[in-house]
N, C-alpha and C positions, 0 to 999 in steps of 0.2 A: 226297729225291725218292721214295724207296720208300714213305714214309708218304703222300705226296700221291697216288701211284698207288693205294694201298689205299683211300684216301678216295674217289677217283674211281670205283673199282669199286663201292664201297658205294652211292654216290649213283645210279649207273646201275641197280643192282638195286632200290633204293628206289623210283625212278620207275616201274620196270617193275611193281612190286607195286601201284602206284596206278592203273595204266592201266585203261581201260574198254573193253569190246568195242564194235566199230563205230566207234570214234573214228578220225579220219583220221591224225593224228600224235600219239598220246597220249604217246609217249615218244621221246626221242632217245638211242639207245644206240649208241655207237661200239664195235661188236663186235670190231673188229680190235685196239683198244687194251685193251678191258675184259675180253675172254674169258679170256686167260691169267691176268691178275691176279685176276679174280674166282674162277676155278677153284682157284688156288693158295692164296688167302688167305681169302676170304669163305666159300666153300662148306665147306671143311674145318672151319672154326670152327663153322659151323652143325651139321655132322654130329657133332661132339663134344658138342654141347649136349644134356644129358640130357632136357630138357623136350620135345624133338621126338619124337613117337611114330611117325612114319613114316620110311621110308628116304628120305633126301634124294638129289637127283640129283648126279651126279659131273661134270656139265658145264653150261655156261650154256644150251646148246640144250635139254637136258632140263628145266632149271628153267623156261625160257620155255614149253615144252610144257605143263608142269603149271600154270603161271600162266594160260595161255590157256584151259585146261579149266576152271579155277576162275572165270575171267571169264565163260565161257559159262554156268556154273551161276548166277552172279550175275545175268546177263541174264535167265535164266529166272525168277528170283525177282522181278526188277523187272517183267517181263511179267505175272507172276501178280498183282502189286499192281494193275496197270491192269485186268486181267480181273476181279479182285475188286471194284474200284470199279464197273464196269459191272454186275456181278452183284448187288451190294448195292443199287444204285440203278436196277435195270432197269425198275421200274414208272414212276418219274419220267421216266427217259430215254425210255421207250416213249411216254408221253403227250406229252412235248415234241416228239418226232420226228413223231408222227402229226398233232399239232396244227399243226406248222410246215408239213408237206407239204400238208395240207388247206387251210390259209390261202393259200399261194402258188398252189395249183392254181386257186383261184377267180379269181385275177388274170390267168389265161391265157385267151385268146379260145377260144371253143368249137371252131372248126374245127381248131385246133392240138391241143386236148385229145382230140378224136375221132381224129385221125391217130395220136397216140402212145399211144392206149389199149393197155394190156397185152394181149398175145395168148398163146394156148397155144403150147408148143414145136412147131416144125415148120410154123408158119403161113407163114412167108416161104419163098421159093424159095432154092436153094442157090448161084445164080450170084453173082458179085462185086457187081454193081450192086444186086441185091435185098438182099444182106446189108448194104450200106452205107446204104440208105434204109429198111430194115425197122423197124417199130415194136418196142418192147421185147417180149420173150417170157419166159415162165417154164416151165422153167428157162431161163436166159439164153442168148442167141446166142453161140456161140464166135467171138470176133473176134481172130484171131491178130495178132501184131505186124506182119507184112507187110501185112495188110489195114488195120490202124490207120494205118500210115505212108502207105499208098496213098490213104486218105481224107483224111488231115490235111495232108500236104505241099502238094498242088495247091490246096487251099482255104485256105492260110495259117492252119491250125489251126481253121478254121471248123467243119469236120466233127467235130473233136475235142470241141467243145462238145456236139454231139449224142451222141457216144460217152459223154461224161461223164453226160449226162442219162439215157441208156439203161441204163448199168451200175448207176447208183444206183437207178433205178426197178426194175430187175430184182431187185436184192438186197432192196430194200424189200418188193416183192411176194412174193418167195421166203420171206422171214421170216414174212409174214402167212399165206401159204398153208400153211406148216408149223407153224402155231400157236406161233411163237416171238415173244419180245418184240422189238420193232423197235429197232434200235440205230443207224439212220441216217435222215436226213430225206427220203430218196427223191429222185427226179429233180427234182420241182418244188421241194422244200424246200432242196435243195442248190444247184441251178444258178440259179434265178430270183432269189434275193436278191442274188447276184453280178451278174446281168444288169441288174436294176433299179438296183443301186448304181452301176454304170458309166453307165447311161443318165442317171441323175439327177446323179451326182457330177461327171462329166467336164464337162458344160456349165457347172455351177456354178463349177468351178475355172477354166475357160477365161474366164468372165466376171468372175472375181475376186469371186464371191459367197461370203461367209463360210460355212464348213462343207463346202464342196465337197471339199476334201482329206480331211476326216474321213470323209465318206461313201465315198470311193474306198478309203481305207485299211480301213474296216470291211468293205467288200465283198471286198477282197483277203484279209483275215484270215479271213473266213467260208469262202471257197472253199479256203483253205490248210488250215484245221482239218478241213474235210470230206475233204480228200485224206489227211491223216494218219489219220483215222478209217476211210477206205476201206481203207487198207493193213492196219489192225488187223483189219477184218472179212474181208479176203481171207486173212489168216493163219489165222483161225478156220476158214474154209471149207476151206482146204488141209489142215488137220489132220484134217478129216472124211474126207478121201480121200488121206491121206499115203502109204498103201501103194501105191495106184494111181498116184500122182504120183511115187513113188520118193523121198520126202522123209523126213528124220529129224528136222527141225525146221521151224518156220515160215520161209517163204522171204524175208520182207521185214523190214527195219528201218523202222518207221513214221516215226521222227524224221528219216530222210533226206529227207523232203519239205521240211524246213526248210533244207536245204543249198542253196548257190548252184549255178547251172548250171555244168557239165553233170551234176553228181552227183545232183541231183534228177531229172534225166531218166533216169539209170541205174535208180533204183528205180521210176520210173514205167513204164519199158519192162518191167521184171520183173513189175510188177503186171498189166500187160496180158497177158503171157504166161501167168502162173499162173492168173489168173481165167479166161482162155479155155480152158485145159486142164481146169480144174475143171468148167466148164459142158459141155465135150465129154464128160467122163466121166459126168456126171449125165444127159445126154441119150442116152448110149449110142452116140454118133457114132463112126465109125471114126477111127483115128489118121492124121493127115496132118502130115508133117514141116514145121515152120516154118523155112525155110532162113535167114531173118534172125536168128531167136532161137537156133537150134540149131547153125548153121554159121558164118555171117558174124560174129556177135557173141556168142561163147559165154557171156559174163557174164550175158546176159539169162536163160538157162535153167539156169545152174549152181546148185549148192547155195549157201546164204546165205554171204556173206563179209563181213569187216570192211573198212573203208576202207583200212586199212594193207595188208591182203591184196590188195585191188584194185590198189593202187599198185605193190606189189612182185611181183605175179604176172602177167606179160604174157601167159601162156598163156590167161588169161581174156578178153583184150581183143578180138582180131580173129582171123580164120581164118588169117592169115599169121604170127601170133605164137604159135600153139598149141604149138609145140615149143620155145619160148624157155624158158630156165631162170629161176628166181626171181632177183630183184634183191636184192643185199645193201646196202640203202640205210640201214637204221636199226639 
């Protein structure tokens, strides 16, 4: 039995070593059974091993802390790989994005194009209704979480489509005006392939015309990839103003967009908050507390966290759980 306990402890630590940051349940560690055996057997053996050049921890909690830090460093390296890809191919990406935006812009009727023509910052009035219906501006209009929910819920997410168009077009124009290489397809190139895909694909599928499902799936994939890219770009912007935003690292995990609800909504709300705050800082607008993001649902405005931390730290969830202790689930 003692040998079995030792093997169990070793396997727990082994899986912990393989865990990735941001994963929901990357490991299953029964700390109540494993901590004592791990500390008494596995860690002392490692401490005696001459090949280890650093002082090893004397407890499983310390080991987990070190591994977590190493996981964050690994995440930074993986992020650098993505950034390097965009940097190494910035000319091709720029040409593709501009060509896509220009192509789809020509397929939109002129009255709509005229209404959503980009405007300088401060063009729209500051009241709620004006902000909801305002055309895109550069720097972008700060749209806090409470405003986004106010526009989206009563319209059954209809207004969110306009929000999506506006923020993509504002980022696109912001990059152009600052002589940057464009890394997104803008409002036209991001939203309208999805819109036309649904308009064409849904009737085809309804009438059992071959290819309808493929068109719908392609449209969904396009908007999903655009969302992942949006999170990457928001991370880049936030790093430009990380001191003003009080950040030590990018606030979003882009791949969370691929997760099922409600987890994709979690990262979506965080994107809304941090992009709004970035635009507020760029425009020099005064700070106004977003009660939804900063009080009612603290996870929206907190520092970046992994899925495991989100599940085990109720203090991030709601205003009434802010004093709850962490859960010892894994």
